[in-house]
C-alpha positions as CSV (number, residue, x, y, z in Angstrom):
1,X,0.1,0.0,0.0
2,X,1.3,3.1,-1.0
3,X,1.6,6.1,1.6
4,X,0.4,9.6,0.7
5,X,4.1,10.9,1.5
6,X,5.3,8.3,-1.3
7,X,3.1,9.4,-3.7
8,X,3.4,13.0,-3.9
9,X,7.2,12.2,-3.6
10,X,6.9,10.2,-7.0
11,X,5.4,13.3,-8.4
12,X,8.0,15.8,-8.0
13,X,10.6,15.8,-10.6
14,X,14.1,14.6,-9.7
15,X,17.0,17.2,-8.8
16,X,19.2,16.4,-11.8
17,X,16.5,17.6,-14.2
18,X,15.3,13.8,-15.9
19,X,12.0,12.8,-15.2
20,X,11.1,9.8,-13.3
21,X,9.4,8.2,-16.9
22,X,12.7,9.4,-18.7
23,X,11.1,12.5,-20.2
24,X,12.6,15.3,-21.6
25,X,11.9,17.6,-18.8
26,X,14.6,20.2,-19.2
27,X,16.3,22.4,-16.6
28,X,15.1,26.4,-16.6
29,X,19.1,27.2,-16.7
30,X,19.5,25.4,-19.9
31,X,18.3,28.9,-21.4
32,X,21.3,30.3,-21.4
33,X,20.7,33.6,-19.3
34,X,24.0,34.2,-17.6
35,X,26.1,33.8,-20.3
36,X,24.5,36.4,-22.4
37,X,24.8,39.2,-20.2
38,X,28.6,38.4,-19.8
39,X,28.7,38.6,-23.8
40,X,27.3,42.0,-23.4
41,X,29.1,43.1,-20.6
42,X,32.6,41.8,-22.6
43,X,31.7,43.6,-25.9
44,X,30.8,46.7,-23.9
45,X,34.1,46.9,-22.4
46,X,35.7,45.9,-25.4
47,X,34.4,48.9,-26.9
48,X,35.8,51.3,-24.1
49,X,38.9,50.1,-23.7
50,X,39.3,50.9,-27.9
51,X,38.2,54.6,-27.2
52,X,40.3,54.8,-24.4
53,X,43.3,53.9,-27.0
54,X,41.8,55.9,-29.9
55,X,41.3,58.7,-27.2
56,X,44.9,58.4,-26.1
57,X,46.4,58.1,-29.8
58,X,44.5,61.5,-30.9
59,X,46.0,63.0,-27.1
60,X,49.3,62.2,-28.3
61,X,48.7,63.4,-31.7
62,X,47.3,66.9,-30.9
63,X,49.1,67.6,-27.5
64,X,52.8,66.8,-29.3
65,X,55.3,69.2,-27.6
66,X,56.6,69.8,-31.1
67,X,53.4,71.1,-32.7
68,X,52.1,73.1,-29.9
69,X,55.5,74.8,-30.1
70,X,55.4,75.7,-33.6
71,X,51.6,76.8,-33.0
72,X,53.2,78.6,-30.1
73,X,55.9,80.3,-32.0
74,X,53.4,81.6,-35.0
75,X,50.9,83.6,-31.9
76,X,53.9,85.0,-31.2
77,X,55.1,86.0,-34.3
78,X,51.6,88.0,-35.1
79,X,51.6,89.7,-32.1
80,X,54.8,91.7,-32.8
81,X,54.8,94.8,-34.5
82,X,56.8,96.1,-37.5
83,X,59.4,98.1,-34.5
84,X,59.6,94.8,-32.6
85,X,61.9,91.5,-33.3
86,X,62.6,88.4,-31.4
87,X,66.2,88.5,-29.7
88,X,65.9,85.1,-28.5
89,X,63.2,81.9,-28.1
90,X,63.2,79.1,-26.1
91,X,61.0,75.8,-25.5
92,X,59.3,76.2,-22.9
93,X,56.1,75.0,-20.9
94,X,53.9,75.2,-17.0
95,X,52.3,72.6,-15.2
96,X,49.2,73.2,-13.6
97,X,48.5,71.2,-10.0
98,X,45.1,69.4,-11.3
99,X,47.1,68.5,-14.6
100,X,50.3,68.2,-13.2
101,X,51.3,65.5,-16.0
102,X,49.9,67.0,-18.8
103,X,51.6,70.0,-19.2
104,X,51.1,73.1,-21.4
105,X,54.0,73.1,-23.8
106,X,55.1,76.3,-25.9
107,X,57.6,79.0,-26.5
108,X,59.4,81.9,-24.0
109,X,60.5,85.0,-26.4
110,X,62.5,87.8,-25.5
111,X,62.5,90.8,-27.6
112,X,63.9,94.5,-26.9
113,X,60.8,95.5,-25.4
114,X,59.0,92.7,-23.3
115,X,58.8,89.1,-22.9
116,X,56.5,86.7,-24.4
117,X,55.3,83.2,-23.2
118,X,53.1,81.5,-25.0
119,X,51.6,78.0,-24.6
120,X,48.8,75.5,-26.4
121,X,45.9,74.0,-23.7
122,X,46.1,70.1,-24.1
123,X,42.9,68.8,-25.1
124,X,42.5,65.9,-22.6
125,X,41.1,62.5,-23.9
126,X,38.9,61.9,-26.6
127,X,38.4,66.1,-26.7
128,X,41.3,66.2,-28.6
129,X,40.3,64.2,-31.6
130,X,38.5,67.7,-32.0
131,X,41.6,69.5,-32.8
132,X,44.5,71.2,-31.0
133,X,43.7,73.7,-27.7
134,X,43.1,77.3,-27.6
135,X,46.5,79.4,-27.4
136,X,47.4,81.3,-24.2
137,X,49.9,84.3,-24.4
138,X,51.2,86.2,-22.0
139,X,52.9,89.6,-22.2
140,X,55.1,91.2,-19.2
141,X,57.2,94.9,-20.4
142,X,60.1,94.7,-18.5
143,X,59.8,97.8,-16.4
144,X,57.2,95.4,-14.5
145,X,60.1,92.5,-14.2
146,X,62.3,91.9,-11.1
147,X,64.3,89.0,-9.3
148,X,64.6,87.2,-12.3
149,X,66.4,83.7,-11.8
150,X,66.0,79.9,-12.7
151,X,66.2,77.0,-10.3
152,X,65.7,73.3,-10.1
153,X,62.8,71.6,-10.3
154,X,62.1,68.3,-8.0
155,X,66.6,68.3,-8.2
156,X,65.3,66.9,-11.8
157,X,66.4,68.1,-15.1
158,X,64.1,70.7,-15.8
159,X,64.7,74.2,-15.1
160,X,62.1,76.8,-14.0
161,X,62.9,80.7,-14.5
162,X,60.3,82.3,-11.8
163,X,60.4,85.9,-11.5
164,X,58.2,88.9,-10.4
165,X,55.7,90.5,-12.1
166,X,53.8,93.3,-10.8
167,X,54.5,92.0,-7.4
168,X,53.1,88.5,-8.4
169,X,55.8,85.7,-8.7
170,X,54.9,83.9,-12.3
171,X,57.1,80.8,-12.5
172,X,57.9,79.4,-16.6
173,X,59.2,75.5,-17.0
174,X,62.4,75.3,-19.5
175,X,62.2,72.3,-21.6
176,X,65.4,70.0,-20.5
177,X,67.2,69.2,-23.5
178,X,67.7,73.3,-23.9
179,X,71.7,73.7,-22.8
180,X,72.3,75.4,-19.2
181,X,74.3,77.8,-21.5
182,X,71.1,79.1,-23.4
183,X,69.0,79.3,-20.1
184,X,71.5,81.8,-18.4
185,X,71.9,83.8,-21.1
186,X,68.0,83.9,-21.3
187,X,67.9,85.4,-17.8
188,X,71.0,87.7,-18.4
189,X,69.3,89.0,-21.4
190,X,66.1,89.7,-19.3
191,X,67.7,91.1,-16.5
192,X,70.0,93.8,-18.7
193,X,66.5,94.8,-20.4
194,X,64.7,94.5,-17.3
195,X,67.5,96.8,-15.3
196,X,67.8,99.1,-18.3
197,X,63.6,99.6,-18.3
198,X,63.4,100.1,-14.7
199,X,66.6,103.1,-14.9
200,X,64.4,104.5,-18.2
201,X,61.6,104.8,-15.7
202,X,63.5,106.8,-13.1
203,X,64.8,108.7,-15.9
204,X,61.1,110.0,-17.4
205,X,60.2,110.7,-13.8
206,X,63.5,112.8,-12.9
207,X,62.9,114.7,-16.4
208,X,59.2,115.4,-15.9
209,X,60.1,117.2,-12.6
210,X,62.6,119.2,-14.3
211,X,60.3,120.4,-17.3
212,X,57.5,121.0,-14.7
213,X,60.1,123.5,-12.7
214,X,60.5,127.0,-13.6
215,X,63.1,126.9,-16.8
216,X,66.3,129.6,-16.6
217,X,65.2,132.0,-18.5
218,X,67.3,134.9,-20.0
219,X,67.1,138.3,-21.7
220,X,66.7,138.8,-25.6
221,X,68.4,142.1,-26.6
222,X,67.3,144.3,-29.6
223,X,69.6,147.3,-30.4
224,X,66.8,150.2,-31.5
225,X,67.6,151.3,-35.9
226,X,66.5,154.2,-37.8
227,X,63.0,154.6,-37.9
228,X,62.2,152.4,-35.0
229,X,59.6,153.6,-31.9
230,X,58.9,151.4,-28.8
231,X,55.7,150.2,-30.0
232,X,57.3,149.4,-33.8
233,X,59.8,146.9,-31.7
234,X,57.1,145.4,-28.9
235,X,54.9,144.9,-32.0
236,X,57.9,143.2,-34.1
237,X,58.8,141.1,-31.0
238,X,55.1,140.0,-30.4
239,X,55.2,141.5,-26.4
240,X,53.8,144.9,-24.9
241,X,55.7,148.3,-24.8
242,X,54.6,148.1,-21.2
243,X,56.8,144.9,-20.9
244,X,59.6,146.8,-22.5
245,X,59.4,149.6,-20.4
246,X,59.2,146.9,-16.9
247,X,62.4,144.8,-18.5
248,X,64.2,148.4,-19.0
249,X,62.9,150.6,-16.0
250,X,62.0,153.4,-18.8
251,X,60.1,156.2,-17.5
252,X,58.5,156.9,-20.8
253,X,58.7,155.7,-24.5
254,X,61.5,157.7,-25.9
255,X,64.3,155.8,-27.3
256,X,67.2,156.2,-29.8
257,X,69.0,155.0,-32.6
258,X,71.8,152.1,-31.3
259,X,69.6,152.1,-28.0
260,X,70.1,148.5,-26.3
261,X,66.7,147.5,-25.1
262,X,65.5,144.0,-23.5
263,X,62.4,142.9,-25.2
264,X,61.6,139.6,-23.3
265,X,62.9,137.0,-21.5
266,X,63.4,133.6,-23.3
267,X,63.7,130.0,-22.1
268,X,67.6,129.4,-21.8
269,X,67.6,126.5,-24.0
270,X,71.6,125.7,-23.0
271,X,70.7,126.4,-19.6
272,X,67.6,124.4,-19.4
273,X,69.1,121.6,-21.6
274,X,72.3,121.3,-19.0
275,X,69.7,120.7,-16.1
276,X,68.1,117.5,-17.4
277,X,68.7,114.3,-17.1
278,X,70.0,112.1,-20.3
279,X,68.0,109.3,-20.5
280,X,69.8,106.6,-22.1
281,X,68.1,103.8,-24.8
282,X,67.6,100.3,-23.8
283,X,71.0,98.1,-25.1
284,X,69.8,96.6,-28.5
285,X,71.8,93.1,-27.1
286,X,73.1,90.1,-29.4
287,X,70.8,86.8,-29.6
288,X,72.4,83.9,-27.4
């Protein structure tokens, strides 16, 4: 006699997926759901890796240092006017704390009037494929530059040119393959121009003060000729009869032939020239 429990047990399918009657009962796991999901994830990962690889290649091509320097130098030359020329250029760069390992490459140029630093901003990742980054140009006049010097970057091969501009410290990296003598000559050139510009500013201030002061004067003399009267003399020298009488202490308008008169006070050009400071021009230095 079969118990109810045995009947229920025989009615349930075996755990291995086969049937008691030898029929074709199949497990739901046989549909292959999880393998399909794994395949989709693998495809997505492969596409992501390919996209990153394309971005890296595009970034290397677009942000190449040589291409960036050529573009920066073209911008610098386009900014020069007809009276200005570059005396020296060196490959330079700038690092920022938020992208320290992706520097902005460019060029530092020195002219007799100023120094110009131009860099091409790197375009990270896939954005690099859209073309080169924007160009940033800084111009520093020598009359605003002070305390120019260089230093090593973390004891490495790269050197940094540092100076003060209007009270703010500015640092520009010099590429490691630039010879030390070139860097030193650039620093010397900038320092010389800066010293000359500061001296020029001081001389201009002294010149303005001298011109603002009362200039030295000298009397202009005239000898009375036949047919001249005090009125005609005053008219010829664009002054007044009263002024001539005051300068010569005359009590009336009578003058005689051959009489010497002070007709007016004029600026003594020679004395004024001696009082004015001589401001020398910025020397034209040789290109290192």
